[in-house]
VONUDREN-727156 format. One record per residue (C-alpha): residue in one letter; x, y, z. Coordinates in steps of 0.02 Angstrom, whole numbers, padded with zeros to 5 digits, always signed. Layout:
AXYZ;...
END
This chain:
M+02965+00167-10111;L+03133+00184-10021;P+03119+00390-10058;V+02962+00372-09969;V+03020+00291-09810;V+03167+00398-09802;A+03057+00545-09813;L+02949+00498-09685;G+03099+00448-09578;I+03168+00616-09594;V+03033+00693-09547;L+02995+00595-09385;R+03174+00645-09346;C+03134+00831-09359;W+02945+00821-09298;D+02915+00952-09144;L+03103+00948-09109;G+03077+01090-08974;R+02924+00989-08908;N+03035+00965-08745;G+03163+01043-08668;L+03322+00962-08641;T+03318+00802-08536;F+03445+00769-08394;D+03576+00676-08504;E+03557+00824-08627;S+03567+00948-08481;F+03730+00871-08428;T+03791+00875-08604;A+03763+01055-08628;A+03822+01095-08446;A+03985+01005-08460;G+04012+01087-08629;R+04025+01269-08555;R+04181+01228-08473;S+04337+01247-08544;V+04423+01102-08644;T+04550+01065-08502;S+04402+01074-08359;L+04290+00975-08474;L+04416+00827-08492;T+04447+00831-08309;Y+04265+00840-08265;L+04215+00698-08366;R+04364+00579-08294;H+04279+00599-08140;H+04106+00616-08178;D+04050+00540-08333;S+04062+00355-08417;H+04085+00427-08589;P+04237+00497-08703;P+04248+00682-08743;L+04197+00693-08939;D+04013+00730-08924;Y+04035+00851-08792;L+04172+00952-08894;L+04071+00956-09031;R+03927+01025-08953;A+04019+01157-08842;P+04020+01294-08930;L+03819+01285-08944;A+03826+01252-08762;R+03928+01400-08739;A+03808+01515-08826;G+03658+01453-08718;A+03582+01392-08873;S+03409+01320-08881;A+03357+01133-08870;V+03329+01123-09077;A+03519+01201-09103;L+03584+01049-08972;R+03483+00923-09057;L+03524+00972-09243;P+03692+00892-09251;S+03607+00719-09202;V+03475+00750-09322;A+03601+00758-09461;F+03695+00608-09399;A+03537+00512-09389;V+03472+00553-09566;G+03637+00519-09630;A+03645+00348-09555;L+03459+00311-09622;V+03509+00376-09806;L+03656+00266-09814;F+03551+00116-09740;A+03422+00143-09880;W+03570+00154-10011;W+03642-00010-09954;M+03452-00092-09972;R+03409-00014-10138;R+03439-00181-10227;R+03376-00300-10113;A+03181-00285-10183;W+03048-00267-10052;V+03140-00346-09909;G+03259-00175-09918;V+03093-00082-09922;L+03036-00172-09764;A+03210-00154-09677;T+03228+00031-09718;A+03050+00058-09660;L+03070-00017-09495;F+03243+00080-09469;A+03141+00234-09516;V+03006+00229-09401;S+03078+00125-09251;S+03051+00236-09095;F+03227+00184-09043;E+03302+00258-09187;V+03199+00413-09174;R+03223+00441-08991;Y+03406+00442-09010;G+03420+00504-09177;R+03361+00668-09101;M+03449+00670-08915;A+03586+00790-08896;R+03707+00646-08849;M+03824+00541-08936;Y+03716+00401-09000;A+03658+00464-09158;L+03844+00488-09201;M+03895+00305-09146;E+03744+00232-09273;L+03806+00329-09436;L+03976+00260-09383;G+03899+00087-09372;M+03820+00113-09544;V+03974+00146-09634;A+04079+00010-09552;V+03961-00114-09612;V+03935-00044-09777;V+04115-00045-09792;A+04131-00211-09724;A+04005-00282-09850;A+04098-00195-09989;W+04264-00263-09930;L+04196-00446-09914;D+04141-00445-10102;R+04278-00353-10181;P+04423-00297-10061;R+04518-00126-10092;R+04643-00051-09986;W+04553+00096-09933;H+04417-00015-09853;A+04533-00071-09725;W+04589+00109-09664;A+04410+00180-09684;V+04345+00056-09550;G+04505+00103-09443;G+04466+00282-09453;V+04282+00237-09414;I+04337+00143-09250;A+04455+00294-09221;V+04317+00418-09212;G+04200+00299-09124;C+04304+00270-08987;F+04310+00427-08947;D+04122+00456-08951;H+04073+00313-08861;V+04158+00141-08784;S+04037+00020-08853;A+04153+00075-09027;L+04261-00066-08952;L+04123-00185-08973;L+04099-00132-09151;A+04290-00155-09170;L+04280-00328-09106;G+04154-00375-09235;L+04233-00308-09386;L+04393-00404-09325;A+04285-00566-09337;V+04227-00523-09512;A+04420-00558-09578;G+04399-00733-09488;L+04550-00837-09510;R+04605-00778-09680;R+04788-00746-09693;D+04783-00650-09859;R+04867-00471-09863;E+04714-00378-09859;A+04648-00467-09712;W+04801-00427-09613;R+04782-00242-09672;W+04611-00251-09606;R+04670-00303-09447;V+04794-00196-09431;A+04704-00033-09481;L+04566-00079-09336;G+04715-00097-09215;L+04777+00069-09266;G+04608+00137-09246;V+04595+00090-09061;L+04768+00134-09035;P+04744+00332-09017;W+04592+00310-08888;A+04707+00196-08782;V+04840+00314-08774;L+04746+00485-08758;W+04576+00414-08649;G+04635+00258-08588;P+04690+00314-08443;S+04535+00431-08400;F+04442+00272-08449;L+04501+00159-08327;V+04463+00300-08185;Q+04300+00320-08259;V+04276+00108-08232;R+04355+00122-08072;D+04205+00262-08033;N+04060+00161-08099;H+03943+00302-08137;A+03833+00177-08243;N+03784+00089-08068;W+03609+00112-08108;I+03628-00022-08254;P+03555-00184-08195;P+03673-00341-08254;T+03640-00448-08390;S+03485-00546-08382;V+03338-00632-08487;Q+03233-00476-08482;S+03385-00352-08520;F+03445-00468-08667;A+03255-00454-08736;Q+03245-00275-08704;S+03405-00246-08798;V+03357-00363-08946;G+03162-00293-08957;T+03172-00112-08917;P+03257-00077-09091;I+03079-00142-09166;T+02959-00094-09025;E+02954-00027-08848;L+02819-00133-08792;G+02885-00236-08681;A+02765-00380-08706;A+02824-00416-08880;W+02997-00410-08825;S+03002-00597-08836;L+02918-00633-09001;V+03038-00504-09093;V+03188-00608-09003;L+03118-00750-09101;V+03092-00659-09255;V+03273-00586-09255;A+03346-00743-09224;V+03273-00832-09356;G+03291-00696-09483;G+03481-00693-09441;Y+03493-00878-09478;V+03393-00840-09640;L+03518-00700-09685;W+03670-00828-09630;K+03609-00963-09755;R+03539-00862-09893;A+03612-00677-09900;G+03808-00744-09912;D+03917-00594-09871;L+03765-00494-09797;G+03724-00629-09669;R+03907-00637-09618;V+03917-00448-09584;W+03762-00477-09493;L+03828-00600-09384;C+04000-00523-09350;C+03940-00346-09330;Y+03775-00375-09225;A+03759-00552-09154;I+03956-00550-09096;P+03953-00398-09013;L+03786-00422-08933;V+03846-00593-08848;A+04007-00510-08801;L+03918-00368-08718;A+03793-00490-08645;V+03955-00582-08565;V+04031-00410-08526;G+03870-00363-08426;L+03875-00506-08299;A+04021-00425-08225;A+04010-00235-08275;Q+03844-00107-08282;V+03829-00087-08472;F+03713-00202-08544;I+03562-00072-08602;P+03484-00051-08773;R+03576+00091-08818;T+03749+00028-08794;M+03713-00078-08967;I+03666+00089-09068;F+03810+00065-09181;A+03699-00100-09234;A+03534-00012-09229;W+03509-00069-09414;A+03526-00259-09379;P+03349-00305-09307;P+03260-00229-09443;L+03348-00297-09573;A+03348-00482-09500;V+03143-00445-09476;A+03134-00398-09659;A+03246-00557-09715;L+03122-00664-09611;A+02964-00562-09697;G+03049-00606-09862;E+03085-00795-09831;A+02924-00820-09783;G+02836-00714-09931;R+02937-00841-10059;R+02864-00976-09970;W+02675-00916-09958;V+02663-00727-10006;P+02502-00686-09890;L+02620-00747-09739;G+02773-00639-09791;V+02648-00486-09797;A+02577-00543-09620;V+02762-00539-09564;G+02800-00373-09637;V+02625-00277-09574;L+02655-00367-09397;A+02826-00278-09382;V+02762-00124-09427;A+02609-00125-09334;L+02724-00149-09167;A+02847-00006-09225;V+02733+00134-09259;P+02627+00160-09099;S+02784+00174-09009;T+02835+00316-09098;L+02676+00406-09107;A+02680+00382-08920;L+02858+00469-08908;L+02824+00609-09026;Q+02665+00653-08898;Q+02761+00628-08742;R+02797+00774-08642;N+02947+00734-08524;E+02917+00768-08335;P+03094+00870-08314;D+03026+00967-08432;V+02869+01008-08348;V+02968+01018-08183;M+03101+01153-08251;Q+02951+01263-08339;H+02888+01278-08177;A+03056+01320-08069;N+03090+01465-08201;A+02920+01514-08171;V+02937+01547-07990;V+03121+01591-07958;A+03187+01766-07947;D+03347+01874-07928;G+03429+01792-07775;D+03340+01651-07757;V+03421+01488-07737;V+03375+01322-07813;V+03427+01163-07727;V+03404+00969-07812;R+03420+00806-07741;P+03510+00705-07766;A+03662+00807-07812;W+03709+00727-07965;L+03527+00806-08063;V+03612+00969-08034;S+03661+00986-08238;L+03481+00990-08266;V+03456+01146-08146;E+03620+01231-08202;W+03550+01240-08381;R+03383+01222-08381;V+03357+01359-08233;G+03536+01446-08231;V+03583+01442-08414;H+03395+01487-08480;S+03321+01610-08321;G+03396+01758-08407;L+03487+01810-08237;P+03671+01766-08193;W+03701+01618-08109;H+03825+01523-08014;D+03853+01357-07925;V+03842+01376-07735;A+03907+01256-07583;I+03780+01244-07440;P+03882+01177-07294;G+03837+01045-07177;V+03687+00977-07302;R+03745+00803-07399;D+03692+00757-07570;I+03622+00900-07645;G+03665+01028-07791;A+03641+01207-07776;V+03617+01358-07892;R+03604+01536-07855;L+03524+01665-07979;G+03582+01844-07993;N+03708+01945-07927;G+03617+02059-07799;P+03576+02021-07615;A+03502+01837-07582;S+03330+01846-07563;G+03316+01694-07428;R+03204+01591-07538;V+03275+01428-07582;W+03176+01309-07704;V+03207+01134-07671;V+03168+01001-07797;T+03163+00814-07745;S+03090+00653-07809;V+02930+00607-07692;D+03043+00461-07634;V+03204+00553-07580;S+03195+00666-07415;A+03186+00861-07451;P+03332+00963-07361;F+03275+01115-07251;A+03113+01017-07199;D+03100+01115-07045;A+03108+01279-07132;P+02984+01398-07140;A+02891+01400-07308;C+02892+01543-07425;G+02791+01478-07568;I+02653+01364-07634;P+02717+01193-07639;W+02709+01110-07810;S+02728+00936-07888;S+02709+00834-08045;G+02716+00651-08070;S+02866+00607-07953;T+02938+00768-07914;N+02903+00892-07777;I+02964+01080-07771;V+02939+01178-07611;C+03004+01342-07560;R+03094+01358-07401;S+03163+01533-07297;V+03342+01477-07279;A+03498+01612-07254;V+03601+01540-07394;G+03682+01580-07557;N+03769+01744-07513;
END
């Protein structure tokens, strides 16, 4: 059954990969990746909250103006690697391993971030490599194990700052041991963090100061339940139940699964609690921050089903069926979803012409316009500044004379600039977004 569920997971991660164009976050990655390396590093320091590795990996594709499918393929490769490695890790755990792999394969959380042109799929793969090596180290330490996890942390820190949480969990794996292998393990983890601290640490402090993640709410009971429950289902009404099942399943792993239970505790439970505590003061506690431990909730649910099945087979089957029943609808909905930014940018591309300017408010959404309209319009384009108008981003299309048409893209709850200027086109709206045309002499 493991090859079957792995094949299903691969299909889900590849299914209709280009159905939607790039989201805002993906467009930010693509637009930023068109910069020179020096300019990119400076830009991320002052306009983002992430390290540069994923941007650098996709930069050649971004500079070539690649399609959404091409920009997403690296993530698909990383996500498939994580799924295959998880299945290999579970290969000797009978039906518990099959159920855990099935949940990992079909979860909308894993599918969503395994298809997104962002840094999360690589972080998921690195997290899987780390826990597999940690479990092997606990069973029979080898010298290369320590340097392998050190390498994982070194790469992970440049991909997503959550690698520091993974490093904390891996440090806990060694516990209070004082033998040579334990000290080698700790030294390797420290050396793994060191390059990031030296090369990106100063930029990270600037990012923290500027707080570009200020949209994330502080830790709450709701956000905790969401972070634990989302890897199983996106149905919010079921998150409290999932938290209970994951907690009990984790206890079962701790009591019955030996080293596997220790790895689950150290590499999932400890980082989760640490993140929740940090989230009381900093805006960081959202489900995808724990993407490196996406394997843990499915494993806990499967462990509880296995324990229930040992006591009474129908009960174990019921737990497994319920878990799959919660996971599948969210994934099917995800694959059929049409993103609103996709619809909006398609309309914008259909109406703009040479000499037009596209304005978006708030200004931080300009990356979406730069990539989806600028790069993919087929026309030369450049950013323009419009004096006297605040909190907007603007892109001018073509190199010919200005047309005098400004296409204004705003959310329905944001005031539109140039509201008093004459209209020059038919207003259009979709969901929470409006597009209007105004006759304004800008963009020369």
